N, C-alpha and C positions, 0 to 999 in steps of 0.2 A: 297867319291864322295869329294876329296880336288879339284878337279878340278872344277873352277871357272863357267866353260861350261856348268854347269847340272847347266838347270836353265832354267826357260822359266818365259815368260809372267805373270806378277804376283805370282811368287813363284821365291823366289831368292836363291840361292846353302844353306843359312840358315835355311831357310823355308823349303827347301827338305831334308836335313841334322835331324833338329826335327822332321818332319813328319817322316821318315824313323826311326828312334830312338826313337819315340811315336809306328811305327810298331814293329817291331823289340821286344821291351819291352812285348807288348801284349802277341806277336806268344808265346815268351820267356815262358810266363805267362801259356798259351792253354797246353803248350808242356811238361809245369812238373806239368800238375793236376789242375791246379787251373781253376775259372771257373770264367774270369772277365765279367763283365757287359759292353756290347759294342753296340751302339745304333745303330741300319739299315746306318742310315747318314752316320756317321762315315765309318762305312768298305766300301762306297760304294767312302768316298773322298779317303781313303786311295788307295783302287784299281782303281780308276783313275786316280793318284798320279804314282803307280806302273807301270801303260800303256803309260804314260806322259814320265816315266824316262826311261824308254826302250826302247820308240820310241828315245827319246834325245841320251843315251849312245850309239843306235845302227848307228847314226848320225855321231856322234864324232867319234867311232872308223872307220865308214866305210872312213872321210876322212883321218883321220890318215893312215889307209892303203892305202886310192890312192895316200897320196904324199909321202907313202914311197917305193908304186911300181907301182907308173901312170898307174894304172890299177883301178876301181872300184871294190871293191869282189865281188859285189852284185845288 
């Protein structure tokens, strides 16, 4: 997430990275057999963050591809 373009309103690039770090850490705990406590509200926030991240990355990639090829990729 080194690109400063990976951000959106009220969610800086630093905040995106911090949130992803927390999410990945929790995922790793679960994957390795631990049973961490996750509140429903936290899971909902993480889901929203991942959805916005996917949309943002999609836009950035499409813009980059279009700038290189002259055609929108999708």
